ZAKOLSE-719405 format. One line per 2 residues: their letters; for each residue x, y, z of C-alpha. Coordinates in Angstrom, 2 decimals. Layout:
a) X,Y,Z; ... .
This chain:
mv) 188.59,185.14,71.99; 188.89,186.87,68.64 .
re) 190.09,186.12,65.12; 190.66,187.98,61.87 .
le) 187.73,188.49,59.49; 187.56,185.88,56.74 .
pg) 185.64,185.71,53.46; 182.20,184.36,54.23 .
dn) 181.94,185.96,57.66; 178.66,187.73,58.16 .
at) 180.44,191.08,58.11; 178.16,193.01,55.79 .
aa) 178.52,196.17,57.86; 182.25,195.95,58.52 .
sa) 185.25,195.72,56.26; 187.77,195.67,59.12 .
gl) 187.77,194.37,62.64; 188.00,191.08,64.47 .
vi) 185.31,188.45,64.92; 184.51,187.67,68.55 .
tr) 184.54,183.88,68.60; 183.87,183.21,72.29 .
ve) 182.59,185.16,75.26; 183.52,183.74,78.66 .
pg) 180.38,182.66,80.56; 179.82,184.87,83.58 .
sa) 182.27,187.52,82.34; 181.68,191.26,82.37 .
ae) 181.63,191.16,78.55; 178.80,188.61,78.62 .
ga) 176.95,190.71,81.18; 177.30,193.75,78.89 .
gi) 175.72,191.82,76.02; 178.76,191.00,73.86 .
qs) 177.99,187.98,71.68; 179.98,185.48,69.66 .
sd) 180.05,186.62,66.02; 180.01,190.33,66.97 .
il) 182.71,192.20,65.05; 185.05,194.23,67.23 .
ie) 185.79,197.60,65.58; 187.21,199.69,68.46 .
ln) 188.53,199.02,71.95; 188.89,202.08,74.20 .
ea) 188.76,204.32,71.09; 191.60,202.44,69.33 .
ki) 190.72,201.04,65.90; 191.08,197.26,65.95 .
ds) 191.83,195.91,62.48; 194.37,193.20,63.29 .
la) 195.33,190.80,66.05; 198.44,192.91,66.66 .
ky) 196.30,196.02,67.32; 194.04,193.96,69.60 .
re) 197.01,192.73,71.63; 198.40,196.28,71.84 .
at) 195.05,197.68,73.02; 194.55,194.97,75.66 .
qg) 198.14,194.75,76.90; 197.78,197.21,79.77 .
lk) 194.24,196.31,80.83; 193.75,195.06,84.36 .
kg) 190.72,193.60,86.09; 188.46,196.47,87.09 .
ni) 189.51,198.79,84.23; 186.71,200.29,82.20 .
vr) 186.59,198.77,78.72; 184.71,200.56,75.94 .
ll) 183.94,198.61,72.76; 182.39,199.43,69.43 .
vk) 181.04,196.29,67.82; 179.04,195.58,64.68 .
rg) 176.15,193.15,64.92; 174.61,192.76,61.50 .
aa) 174.10,196.30,60.22; 173.96,197.84,63.71 .
si) 176.83,199.60,65.49; 176.74,199.02,69.24 .
yv) 178.76,200.84,71.91; 179.29,198.87,75.12 .
af) 181.17,199.74,78.31; 181.96,197.44,81.22 .
r) 184.53,196.75,83.96 .
């Protein structure tokens, strides 16, 4: 689950993106190391700066598709890929 950035979020390294609020236990995202409070910047090379862009980027995804994310965790940028 994701939500828009809000004042007070620990988003020192990101001015745009969505906060990951929950990672499904046992999911591929959890296995790839995605954590709650990571800030989602890109999904499959599409900039994600709103819930509308997130929905657009995830609309055609199916189980088994490769998903590539760029997330910010603190000051670090992390690229992650999973199915």
